[in-house]
C-alpha positions as CSV (number, residue, x, y, z in Angstrom):
1,M,162.0,78.5,82.8
2,S,162.9,77.8,79.2
3,R,160.4,74.9,79.3
4,R,157.5,77.2,80.4
5,I,158.2,79.7,77.7
6,K,158.3,76.9,75.1
7,R,154.9,75.6,76.4
8,T,153.0,78.9,76.0
9,D,154.8,80.5,73.0
10,S,155.7,77.5,70.9
11,K,153.6,74.8,69.3
12,P,153.4,71.8,71.5
13,R,155.5,68.9,70.2
14,S,153.6,66.0,71.8
15,R,150.0,64.9,72.2
16,D,150.2,65.3,76.0
17,E,151.5,68.8,75.6
18,R,148.6,69.8,73.3
19,K,146.1,68.6,75.9
20,E,147.6,70.8,78.5
21,A,148.0,73.8,76.2
22,R,144.3,74.1,75.1
23,P,142.6,74.6,78.5
24,F,145.4,76.9,79.6
25,K,144.7,79.2,76.6
26,A,140.9,79.0,77.0
27,R,141.1,80.1,80.6
28,S,143.4,83.0,79.7
29,A,140.8,84.2,77.1
30,K,138.0,84.3,79.6
31,T,140.0,86.2,82.3
32,A,141.7,88.6,79.9
33,G,140.1,91.6,81.7
34,P,137.0,93.0,83.4
35,R,133.7,93.3,81.5
36,P,132.8,96.9,80.8
37,G,129.9,98.5,82.7
38,G,128.3,97.7,86.0
39,K,124.8,97.5,87.5
40,P,123.0,100.8,87.0
41,P,121.1,102.3,90.0
42,R,117.5,101.3,90.4
43,F,116.4,104.8,89.7
44,A,118.4,107.9,88.8
45,G,118.3,110.9,91.2
46,E,118.9,111.3,94.9
47,H,119.2,107.5,95.5
48,T,122.1,107.4,93.0
49,E,124.0,110.0,95.0
50,R,123.4,108.4,98.4
51,R,124.2,104.9,97.2
52,P,126.8,105.0,94.5
53,P,127.5,101.6,92.9
54,K,130.6,99.8,94.1
55,S,133.2,99.4,91.4
56,A,134.4,95.9,90.8
57,P,138.1,95.1,91.3
58,E,140.0,95.6,88.0
59,A,141.5,92.2,88.1
60,S,138.3,90.2,88.1
61,A,135.0,90.3,86.2
62,P,131.6,90.2,87.9
63,A,129.9,86.8,88.0
64,K,127.1,86.1,85.6
65,P,123.6,85.8,87.2
66,V,122.9,82.3,88.1
67,E,119.7,81.0,86.5
68,A,118.7,77.9,88.5
69,L,115.8,76.5,90.4
70,L,116.4,75.6,94.1
71,P,114.0,72.9,95.5
72,T,113.2,73.3,99.2
73,K,112.0,70.5,101.6
74,V,108.7,70.3,103.3
75,Q,108.9,72.5,106.4
76,T,106.7,73.9,109.1
77,V,107.3,77.4,110.4
78,K,105.7,79.6,113.0
79,V,104.1,83.0,112.2
80,T,106.1,85.7,114.0
81,A,104.8,88.9,115.6
82,D,106.1,90.9,112.6
83,E,104.1,88.6,110.3
84,N,100.9,88.9,112.3
85,N,97.9,89.8,110.1
86,M,99.9,89.3,106.9
87,R,98.2,87.8,103.9
88,V,99.2,84.2,103.0
89,D,100.6,85.2,99.6
90,R,102.5,88.1,101.0
91,F,103.9,85.8,103.8
92,L,105.3,83.4,101.1
93,E,106.7,86.2,99.0
94,A,108.5,87.7,102.1
95,R,109.9,84.4,103.2
96,F,111.0,83.3,99.8
97,P,112.1,86.2,97.6
98,G,112.0,85.2,94.0
99,L,109.0,82.9,94.3
100,S,106.7,83.6,91.4
101,F,103.2,84.8,91.8
102,S,101.8,81.9,89.8
103,H,103.7,79.3,91.9
104,I,102.3,80.9,95.1
105,Q,98.8,80.7,93.8
106,R,99.2,77.1,92.7
107,V,100.5,75.7,96.0
108,V,97.7,77.5,97.9
109,R,95.0,76.5,95.4
110,K,96.0,72.8,95.5
111,G,96.0,72.8,99.3
112,E,99.7,72.0,99.5
113,L,100.1,74.8,102.0
114,R,98.3,74.4,105.3
115,V,97.8,76.7,108.3
116,D,97.3,74.8,111.5
117,G,96.5,71.8,109.3
118,K,93.8,73.5,107.3
119,R,93.5,74.7,103.7
120,V,93.6,78.5,103.2
121,D,93.1,81.0,100.5
122,S,95.9,83.2,99.3
123,K,94.1,86.3,100.7
124,D,93.5,84.9,104.2
125,R,95.4,86.6,106.9
126,L,97.8,84.8,109.4
127,E,98.0,85.2,113.1
128,E,101.0,85.2,115.3
129,G,101.9,81.7,116.5
130,Q,100.1,79.8,113.8
131,S,101.9,76.8,112.2
132,V,102.4,77.0,108.4
133,R,103.2,73.9,106.5
134,I,105.2,74.8,103.4
135,P,105.5,72.3,100.6
136,P,108.6,71.8,98.3
137,L,108.9,75.0,96.3
138,K,110.7,75.8,93.1
139,L,112.4,79.0,94.1
140,D,114.0,81.3,91.5
141,T,117.6,82.1,92.7
142,P,118.0,85.9,93.2
143,K,120.3,87.2,90.5
144,A,123.8,88.2,91.5
145,A,124.7,91.9,91.1
146,G,126.0,92.5,87.6
147,E,125.2,94.3,84.4
148,L,121.4,94.4,83.6
149,S,120.3,93.0,80.3
150,E,119.0,95.3,77.6
151,G,115.5,94.2,78.3
152,A,115.8,94.8,82.1
153,Q,117.2,98.3,81.4
154,K,114.2,99.1,79.2
155,T,111.9,97.8,82.0
156,L,113.7,100.0,84.5
157,A,113.4,103.0,82.2
158,A,109.6,102.3,81.8
159,L,109.1,102.2,85.6
160,K,111.1,105.5,85.9
161,E,108.9,107.1,83.3
162,M,105.7,106.0,85.3
163,T,107.1,107.3,88.6
164,I,105.2,110.2,90.2
165,Y,106.6,109.8,93.7
166,E,109.5,107.9,95.3
167,D,111.5,107.8,98.5
168,D,113.4,105.0,100.3
169,D,110.2,103.2,101.4
170,V,107.5,104.1,98.9
171,L,106.9,104.3,95.1
172,V,103.8,105.7,93.4
173,L,103.4,104.8,89.7
174,N,101.1,106.4,87.2
175,K,100.0,103.0,85.7
176,P,99.0,103.4,82.0
177,A,95.6,102.0,80.8
178,G,96.0,98.5,79.3
179,L,98.9,97.4,81.6
180,A,97.8,94.8,84.2
181,V,99.0,95.0,87.8
182,Q,99.4,91.3,88.3
183,G,99.7,88.3,86.0
184,G,96.9,86.0,84.9
185,S,96.1,83.5,82.2
186,G,98.2,84.4,79.1
187,M,99.6,87.5,80.8
188,T,103.2,88.0,79.9
189,R,103.8,91.6,81.0
190,H,102.5,93.3,84.1
191,I,103.6,95.6,86.9
192,D,104.4,92.8,89.4
193,Q,106.7,91.1,86.8
194,M,108.3,94.5,85.9
195,L,109.3,95.1,89.6
196,E,111.6,92.1,89.4
197,V,114.3,94.4,88.0
198,M,114.2,96.4,91.3
199,R,115.3,93.5,93.6
200,D,117.8,94.6,96.2
201,S,121.0,92.8,97.2
202,K,119.0,90.5,99.5
203,G,116.7,89.4,96.8
204,Q,113.7,91.5,98.1
205,K,111.6,93.2,95.4
206,P,109.1,96.0,95.9
207,R,105.6,94.8,96.9
208,L,102.2,95.7,95.5
209,V,100.1,97.3,98.3
210,H,96.8,97.5,96.4
211,R,95.5,97.0,92.8
212,I,93.6,98.8,90.1
213,D,91.9,97.3,87.0
214,R,93.9,96.6,83.9
215,E,92.1,99.3,81.8
216,T,92.1,101.8,84.7
217,S,95.1,104.3,84.6
218,G,96.5,106.3,87.5
219,C,98.0,106.1,91.0
220,L,99.4,102.7,92.0
221,L,101.1,102.5,95.4
222,I,104.2,100.2,95.8
223,A,106.1,99.4,99.0
224,K,109.8,99.2,98.5
225,T,110.5,97.6,101.9
226,R,108.8,95.1,104.1
227,F,108.5,97.7,106.8
228,A,106.6,100.0,104.4
229,A,104.4,97.1,103.1
230,S,103.2,96.3,106.6
231,H,102.3,99.8,107.5
232,L,100.6,100.7,104.2
233,T,98.5,97.5,104.1
234,G,97.5,98.4,107.6
235,A,96.4,101.8,106.5
236,F,94.2,100.3,103.8
237,R,92.6,97.9,106.3
238,S,91.9,100.7,108.7
239,R,90.6,102.9,105.8
240,S,93.2,105.6,106.5
241,A,93.9,105.7,102.8
242,R,91.8,108.2,100.7
243,K,91.5,107.5,97.0
244,T,89.9,109.7,94.4
245,Y,88.9,108.6,90.9
246,W,87.6,110.5,87.9
247,A,85.2,109.1,85.4
248,L,83.1,110.2,82.4
249,V,79.5,108.9,82.4
250,P,76.5,109.3,80.2
251,G,73.6,111.5,81.4
252,L,73.5,113.5,84.6
253,P,73.4,111.6,87.9
254,K,70.7,112.9,90.4
255,P,71.3,114.0,93.0
256,K,74.5,115.6,92.0
257,Q,76.2,114.3,95.1
258,G,75.4,110.9,96.7
259,R,76.3,107.7,98.4
260,I,76.0,104.3,96.8
261,S,75.8,101.3,99.2
262,T,75.2,97.8,98.0
263,F,76.4,94.2,98.4
264,L,78.5,92.9,95.5
265,A,79.2,89.3,94.5
266,K,81.3,87.7,91.8
267,E,79.5,86.2,88.9
268,E,81.6,83.9,86.6
269,S,80.8,82.5,83.2
270,E,82.9,80.8,80.6
271,D,83.7,84.0,78.8
272,D,83.8,86.7,81.6
273,T,83.7,87.5,85.3
274,I,81.7,90.5,86.6
275,M,80.5,91.8,89.9
276,R,76.7,91.8,90.3
277,I,74.5,93.6,92.9
278,A,73.7,91.0,95.6
279,Q,71.7,90.8,98.8
280,H,72.9,90.7,102.3
281,G,73.6,87.0,103.2
282,D,74.2,85.9,99.6
283,E,77.1,83.6,99.1
284,G,80.3,85.6,98.5
285,A,78.5,88.9,98.9
286,S,80.6,91.8,100.3
287,H,79.3,95.3,101.4
288,A,80.6,98.1,99.2
289,V,80.2,101.9,99.6
290,T,81.1,104.7,97.2
291,Y,80.6,108.4,97.3
292,Y,80.2,110.3,94.0
293,A,80.0,114.0,93.0
294,V,79.3,115.8,89.7
295,V,82.2,118.0,88.8
296,E,81.2,119.4,85.4
297,T,78.8,118.5,82.6
298,A,78.9,118.6,78.8
299,G,75.4,119.5,77.9
300,N,73.1,116.8,79.2
301,K,74.8,114.0,77.3
302,L,78.0,113.4,79.3
303,T,79.1,114.2,82.9
304,W,82.5,114.2,84.6
305,V,82.1,112.7,88.1
306,S,84.5,112.3,90.9
307,L,84.4,109.0,92.9
308,K,85.5,108.1,96.4
309,P,85.4,104.4,97.3
310,V,85.2,103.7,101.0
311,T,85.6,100.0,100.5
312,G,87.9,98.3,97.9
313,R,85.9,95.6,96.1
314,T,86.7,94.3,92.7
315,H,85.2,96.5,89.9
316,Q,83.4,98.4,92.7
317,L,83.2,101.8,91.0
318,R,82.3,100.3,87.6
319,A,79.5,98.2,89.1
320,H,78.2,101.0,91.3
321,M,77.9,103.5,88.4
322,E,76.1,101.0,86.3
323,H,73.8,100.3,89.2
324,I,72.6,103.9,89.4
325,G,72.1,104.0,85.6
326,H,75.3,105.9,84.6
327,P,77.9,103.3,83.6
328,I,81.4,104.6,82.8
329,V,82.0,105.5,79.2
330,G,84.0,102.8,77.3
331,D,83.5,100.1,80.0
332,P,83.5,96.8,78.1
333,K,81.9,94.9,81.0
334,Y,79.3,97.2,82.5
335,F,78.3,99.7,79.8
336,N,74.9,98.4,78.6
337,I,72.8,101.3,77.5
338,E,70.9,100.4,74.3
339,N,71.2,102.5,71.2
340,W,73.7,104.9,72.9
341,Q,76.3,106.3,70.6
342,L,79.7,107.5,71.5
343,P,80.1,111.2,70.5
344,G,82.5,111.8,67.6
345,G,86.2,112.1,68.5
346,L,85.9,110.2,71.8
347,Q,87.8,106.9,72.0
348,N,85.8,103.8,73.1
349,R,88.1,103.1,76.0
350,L,87.4,103.0,79.8
351,H,87.2,106.6,81.0
352,L,88.3,105.9,84.6
353,L,91.4,107.4,86.3
354,A,92.8,106.7,89.8
355,R,93.4,110.4,90.2
356,R,94.8,110.8,93.7
357,I,95.9,108.8,96.7
358,V,96.5,110.3,100.2
359,I,97.9,107.9,102.8
360,P,100.0,108.2,106.0
361,H,103.6,107.6,105.3
362,P,105.1,104.7,107.2
363,R,107.8,107.0,108.8
364,G,105.5,109.9,109.5
365,G,103.9,112.6,107.4
366,V,101.6,112.0,104.5
367,I,102.0,110.7,100.9
368,D,99.8,112.8,98.6
369,A,100.2,111.8,94.9
370,T,98.2,112.9,91.9
371,A,98.1,111.3,88.4
372,P,97.3,113.3,85.2
373,L,94.6,112.4,82.7
374,P,95.7,109.6,80.4
375,P,95.9,110.5,76.7
376,H,92.5,109.2,75.7
377,M,90.7,111.0,78.6
378,Q,92.7,114.2,78.0
379,Q,91.4,114.1,74.4
380,S,87.8,113.7,75.6
381,W,88.2,116.5,78.1
382,N,89.5,118.8,75.4
383,L,86.7,117.9,72.9
384,L,84.0,118.4,75.6
385,G,85.5,121.6,76.9
386,L,86.0,120.2,80.4
387,D,88.5,122.0,82.7
388,A,90.7,119.5,84.6
389,S,91.8,122.3,87.0
390,R,88.3,122.7,88.5
391,F,87.7,122.2,92.2
392,D,86.8,118.6,93.1
393,P,83.7,118.5,95.3
394,I,84.5,114.9,96.4
395,E,87.0,116.4,98.9
396,N,84.0,117.1,101.2
397,A,82.7,113.6,101.1
398,P,82.5,111.8,104.5
399,E,85.4,109.6,105.5
400,E,83.4,106.8,107.2
C-alpha cells in the first residue's frame, strides 16, 4: 500500500516509474467527471414533455460523436413491398441514413447503381421485387447522442423559428425567400442539410416531401418518419394535396379567373436553366395545368393573383404567368416586359408565396397550414393598399 501511495503522490524515482506515472495521470484528467449539459430536444414543446432526455450516469461522460466514413461493399438487394413505388434517391436515403444528397446523385448519374441491370435516374420509381445493385458507398456515420455543437443549436433554433405546424409525423416550415430546399453547385446551406440536426437515435432524418424554388417563400412539407413520407408522397402523386400560391403581377389578367394548360420542357444554357412552352411530343415535355384567380388590383398597374397548380412541374407557376403575359414581379428568369418600371418602394425580389397547403394526414384527418406574407411582399401589400385578409377566390377552382 505504501508503494501505491508513493507512485501517485510522490515524484517517481526511476525512468520506468516515470513512464508508468504519465499515462496514469492523463487518464485521470480525462475521466475526472461528466461533461456539463446533454443533447437538447429536437424542438421545445409537447415533444419535450413526452420524451424527456435521459440523463447520463454521473460517473461517465457521453462519448464524442464519431466522425468517420464507412465504406460498404457492392451488394444487390430486393425492393420490398414497403419500398414499392419509392423514388431511387429516397430508397438510398432510407436504406443508408447519413448518405449525402450529392453522393446519391453522383452514384446514380455515373450508372454505378443499377436496377435489374439497367441505368436509372434518381427520380425513377422502384417496383417490389426489383433487384438493385448498390456500389461501394461512403456513408457518414450517424452521430452518437451527445451535446450539440453551437452551430447545430443555431440551426435547430432556425428550424424552430420557421415551424408553422408540427406533430410526431409531420413538419411544415415557412421557408424564407433565398434559402434553397436542396443543395446544388456551390450551395453550402439549404433545408435538406439543416435537417441533419434532427436525426433520431436510429440515424433517420426528416425527409423532404416536395420542393419550392429558392426565391419562393412559404409552406414546405417535411416528413419526420418513413411512414409519413410514404403516405405524403402518395398524396402528391394522387393529387390529393391542394396548394395555393399568392403572386403579384403587372397588368390585369383577363379573364379574371382562368385555366392555363401547356406542355413545359427544360431549356439549358451555359448561364441558366429555364422552362419553355413546348408542344406535345417534344423531347422532355410534360403537361402542366394551373388555375389562377384575381384577388385584388392596385389600379391597372399591378394585380394580386391566387394560383393553384394541379401538376407540380419545375417553375410551373412562373413560366405559366409569363406565358399569359403577366410574369411575376421580381422574377429574374421570366420577367421580360420591356421598359416596365418597378413602382417606388417595392423591392425587386420574386413576389411569389406558397401560401397554403392542405393534405390528408398519414394517420387520419387533414393537415392545413398557412404561411404569412414574407417581409418584402408585406411591404408591397402595405404600399399598394392590398388587404391580405380578403377572401381567396381560388378556393372554388376545380380539383381535377
